[in-house]
N, C-alpha and C positions, 0 to 999 in steps of 0.2 A: 263355308264348309261344304266340301263335296259330299254327294250322297254315296256312301260306301255300302255296297251290296255284298252279302255273303252267298257263296255258291249254294250252300245248304238251304237257302231261303229263309233262314232264321232272322228275326229282328233282334239284333244284339247291340246293346249300347257299347260304343267303342271309346275308350279313354283317349283323348287327344293330348296326352301329356305322359311323361315318364316319372316314376317315383325315385326321388333322390334322398329322401329322409324317411325313416319309419319310426313308429311308436308302438311299443309292445302293448298288446291287449290281454286281458285276463277274463276267462269264462269260469265263474264260480259254479260249484255244483248246486243242484236244486235246493237242498236243505239250507245251504248258506244263503241262497237268494231269498228264501222265505224269511230267514232271520234279518237280512238286510232290509227287506220291505217292511217288516214289522218295526224295525228301528227308525225307518223313514216315515212312519205314520201313514203308510199306504198312499204316499204322495210322491210321484216320481221326481218332482223337483227337489225333494229332500234326500234323495239317494246320494251316497258318496260316489264320485266318479270311479274310484278304484274298484267298486263293486259292480260296475257296468261293463258289459262286453261291447255292445254297439250302442253308442250314444246318439239316438235319433230324436232327442228332445227338441232340438232347435238347430237352425243354421246360423243363429245369431252369435257372431264372434268366434265361430268354430270352423269356418270355411278355411281350407288350406291356402296359404299365401304362395305366390310364385317366387322363383329365385330372384327376379328383378325387384320384387317388393322387399324381400329381406335385404338385398344389397342397398336399396334406397334408404333404409333405416340408419345406415352408418353415416349418412351426410346430414342428419338432423341438426338444425340450428336451435339449440335449447334456450333461446332468449325469451324472457317473460313477455316482452313487447317488441313488435316489429320484426318477428322472426322471418327469415328467408324461407323456412319450411311452409309458413302460411302463404307466402307469395307464390310458391310453386303449386300449392293446392288451389289457390285462386286461378292460376293459369289452366290447371287441369279441368276445373269446374267450368270455366269459360269455354274451353274447347268442347266439353261434352254438351253443356246446356245453353251456352251463349248468354248467360246471365251476367249482370253488372255487379251485383252486391252479394257478398257471402258472409254468413255468420256461423262460426263453429260452435259446437256443443259436445258434451261428452258422449251422448248417444241419442237415438231417435226419440225416446220418450222425453228427453230434455228439450228437444225441439218442440214437441207437442205442448210441453209446459209453457214455453215462451209464447207459442201461438195462442194458447188459451188465455194467458194473462193479457196479451196484447189486444185480442179481438173478441173475446166472449164476455158478454154482460149477462147478469142474472135474468133468467127468463127467455133469453134468446135461444134459437134452435140452430143446430148445425146439421146440415143435410149431407148424406154420404151414401156411397153404394153399399157399404157395409161397415159396421164399426169394428175397431180393434180394441182390445181390453184397456190398454193404457190410454189410448186416444179418448175413449169414452169417460174414463175415470178422471182425467184432467178437466174435461169439459163439465162434467156433472158436479165435481167438487167446487166449481166456481159458480154454480147455479144455472148452468146451461142445460140444454136438452139435446139429445141426439135422436134423429129420425133417419131411417134408411129408405132410400128411394131406388131399390134394386130392380133389375129386370125380372120378368115373369119366370125365367128359367133358373134364376139364382139359387133357389131353395130346392130345386129338383135334383136330388142327389145323383140319380142315374139319368144322364142326359146326353144329347149329341150336340148341344149348343157350344160353339167354339169360344164365345166370350161371355161367360156367365157373370163376369164382374161388371158388366155394363150398367150404367144408370138408365132407368126408364125416363127418357127426356120429356115425354108428355106428362108423366106424373110429377116430374121436377117442376115444370112450368106451372102446373096446377097448384102444387104445394106452395110455391113462392107467392103466387097470387093470393092464395088463401091466407098465408101468414102475414104478408106484407114485407117488403124488402128490409125494413128497419128491424124486423124481428128475426132476421136470418143473420147469424154471425158470419158464416161462410159456408161454401159448398166444397166438400172434400171428396176427391177420388183417390182410392187406394189401389195402386197397381198390384195385381196378384192377390186379390182379396183373401186374407189369411184365414179367417174363421169359416169360410165356406169352401175350403179345399184348395186354396192357392189358385183360384180361377182368374184368368187374365181379363184385361179391359182393352178394347180395340182403340186404335188411334182415332178412328172416325167418331166413336162415342166421346172420346176426350175433346175433340174439336167441337162437337155439338154442345157439350156441357159448358165448356169455356165460353162459347159464344152466347149462350143463354145468360151466363153470369155477367158478361160485358153489357148485354142489352139491359139487364135489370140492375146494373150497378151494385153487384154483390161480389165479394171477394171469392176467387177460385183458388183452391189449394190442392196440390198434388203430392201424395205420399209415394215417393219413388223408392222406398226401401226394397221392394221386390221387383224393381224395374228390370234387372238383368234377365230373369225368367220371362217377364212380360214382353220384353223386346224380342226374344226368341219366338214367342207365339205370334206376335204381330207379323214377323217376317215369314213364318211358315203357314199361318192360317188366314191372314188378311190379304186378299187378292191384290188390292190396290197398293200394298206396301212391299210386295215381293221383290220389286226392283229398286226399292229405296235403300240408300246407304244407312247403316245403323246411326251414324252421326247426324244424318239429316233428320231422322226420327227424334233423336234426343234433343236436338236444337229446336225442333218444332214444339216439343213438349215444354221446353224452357221458355219459349216465347208466348205460348197461348195461356199458360197459367200465371196468375198473379204471384203466387208463392209456391215453391217446390221445396220439400224437405225430405231427408232420408236418414236412416240408420246406416252408418258405415260398417256396422257389424254384419250387415247383409250386403248392401251395395258397395262394392269396392274391396270387400274381404279384409277390412282392417277393423279398428275399434274407435268409434267416434260418431259424430252426427253433424249435419249441415243444413242450414236454411238458406235458400237462394231466392233472389227476386230481382226484377228490373225496376221496381217501383221504389223510388227514393223515400217517399212518405212512409210506406210500410216498413222499409229498412230502418228508418229512424225510430219508428214506434217500437220495434223489437230490439234495436241496438242497445238501448240502456238496460235491458233486462239480462243481457248476456253477462256483463261483469257482476251483476247482482246474484245470479243463480249459478253461473258456470265458471267464469274466469275472464281474463282480459280478451279483447276482441281478436287478437291474433293467436290465441290458442284455445279459448273457450272450454277449458277443462279437458281437452284432448292431449294425449302425449304427442310431443312433436315427432317422435319416431313413428308413431301410428299415422300421423299426418303425412309423412313422406311415403309410407306404404300405401295410404289411401290415394295419393296423387297418381301413383303407378297403377293401382287397382282400378281406378275409374277409367283410365285409358284402355286397360285390358278388357273392359266391358264392351268395347267396340269391336271385339274379336268374336266372330260367330262360333268358332271352335270352343271358346271359353264359355259363352253364355248357354251353349247347348248342353253342357255336362249335367246339370241338375235335371232339366226336363226329360232327357232321354233315359236317365236312370229311374226317375219317378215313373215314367211310362213302363219301363221294364218290370219294376216291382209290381205295379198295378196289374199288368198282364199276368204275371205269375200268380197273383192272388185270385184273379178272375178264373184262372184255370182250376183253382181249388174251390170255386163257387163262393168265395168270400166276398161279401158286399162292400164295395168301395165307391168313392166318388169318381164319376166319369163326366166328361173326358178327363184323363189324367192332367193335372195342372202343374204348377211350379211348386217350389219349396219342399214338398214331400208327398208321399202317398197317404191318402186319407181313408180310413176304414169307417164304415157306417156301423157304429156301435149299437145304435138303436135297433137295426135289423139283425145284427150279429147276436144280440142278447135281448130278444123281444120279451123275455120273461122278467126282466128287471125294470121296474118303473123309474121314470126320470127322477123322482124324489130320492132314489137310492143311487144316483149317479152312474149309469151304465158305462159311460165313456171312461170315467175314473176307474171303475172296476176292471174294465178291459185293459186299461193301461197297466194296472197291477198284474193282471194275468199274463200279459205279454212278457213282462219282465220275469215273472216266476218261471215261465216255460223256456225262456231263451236268453235271459240277461240283457234283453233289448229295452232300452229306455225310450218310450214315446211320450207324447204330450196329450193330455185330455183337452179337447176343444168342444165342450158341451156345457151342461148346466153348472158344473163346478166353476167354469170360467166366467159365468155371469155374476151379477151383483144382486143381492136381495133388494126388494123394494124398501122405501123408507119405513114401511109398516112391518118389515121383517119377513115378508112372504117371498117364496122362491120365484125367481124369474126363469121359467123353463126355456132352454135354448131351442132355436129353430131346428138345430141338428145336433145329434150326439156323435161326435167324431173323435177318432184317435188319429193324431198326426204323427207319421213316421218321417221326420225331416231327413233330407239327404243333403248334408253339407257338401259344398263343391269340392271335388277332387280328393275326397277323404276315403270313401269306401269303394270296394270293388264288386264285380258281378257275383263272386262267390259269397260275399256278405249278403247280397240281395237274395240269393238262393237259400241261404240259411234262414233269413227272416221269413221268407215265404213258407219254408218247410215247418218251422216252429209254429207259425200262425195257422198253418194248415192243420197241424196236430191239435191246436187249441180249438179250432172250429169244430173238429170232430168230437171234442169233449166240452163243448160250450155249455151244456146243461149243468155242469158242475160249478160254473161261475155264479156267484151271488153278488149282492149289492154292498154299498158302503154307506156310512153315516159319519158326520163330523163328530170328533171328540174335542177338537179345539178349532174354532172357526173365527178367523179375523174378520173384522167388519169390511175391510177394503182389500181387494186383490187376494181373496182367500185361496185361490188355486196355487199361488206361490208358496204360501207359508202354512196353510191349514193342515191339520192332522186328522186322519180318519181311521175308522176301524171297520172291519167286515161285519155284516149283519148276522153272520153265522160262521161255522167252521169250514166254509167252502175252500179257503186257501189251502188248508192242510189236506183236504180231500183231493184237490187238484194236484198237489205235490205227490201224494200217494199214487195217483194214477200215472203221473209222469214217470215216477220211479219204476212202476210196473212195466211201462212200455219202453223206457230208456234206462235200463239198470245201471248204467254208468253214472247217471245223475246229471250229465251234461249234454 
């Protein structure tokens, strides 16, 4: 990608694509948004998409596909076994990662389920740079334990560190020695650490972690779901990689880790999941689980049409113009919010812009879910659906006590090639208004709390009438209600 300068000196994200299909959006008035939020149990996951103006809940499965991906779907081979679509996916995966063995699954968490069943024994510890909700849930339900070995800067919300997702290698070495290698199920690195602001991992750190695992005879696992954004940051932030080809980086990743897996709902802009390895023993350990949980080995629960789209989408990941799109829009929105003194995670990472709800709403205790409350408030003032990434997303202890999150964040995901700069300006404007009226926002409490993955399905209620007061103030300032 060439560095495009604007004569004005502005730092403007430039779309490296043209729009050939559009989908109508609807912006409800404020009173209708309040009604929709009440019906959703104050959980943005339970909102109906017809009631959402800008859906920034996730990039999972909602990235825009390219014209070539749509075209590829027409040649899908819908065979139950031995599909040519699977063969084409194998070829694409080999081109990207250089790996020998491929196991398909219906999405990333299905891959995590297979990994956990294959390699996690009760009492064993899985070490990682930071957990993800589904990863941790699969490991703990099988009796495993998750421990995070993150860098010192990882939990500093405002930072200048380029690779906050790195593992502390000294701490990793010490922890393995303390536990003993037989008590470690595997070591996992997540590219673009989701729960701490989409912060990337350096290639150098990947190399060091993989080497430690080799030396200590421990399985190394790489979650490549957010690799697209992470590749961009490796290229622009890691001095030693600036002259490397993207394919050289991806092939090295495929070679140094024992197992790589990803959600194709993120990487490749399709819908599915893949597990990759060069180790035949590991492949055989996992292979028998795919027909049990997913489907036959050449479709694994994935639509063959999506498999064709994924084959093309993976190759497009080697295009710098493509992988730049989310990071530059995240940076643009982050900068717009900083101009309004809104506390955000810095440096801007991948996946989405992350607002520091703890600092935005210091008057709300963690026991009343400030990130969840802010997610509700953002929807009420602009029809914008974000995702709570704080204490609501954690699991209670076996004794029923709250596990307070290290950070209370709101993630405003920016799906690839979906929204424009005017949308980012609207988001910043509405959150700017909300920040000026933040004292009106109150807390939440559960009215229906599932035992597992409560942030997906749980229903909450406000601790006071703060939502009505917020709407009343919005109607005063914005008489149109929109």
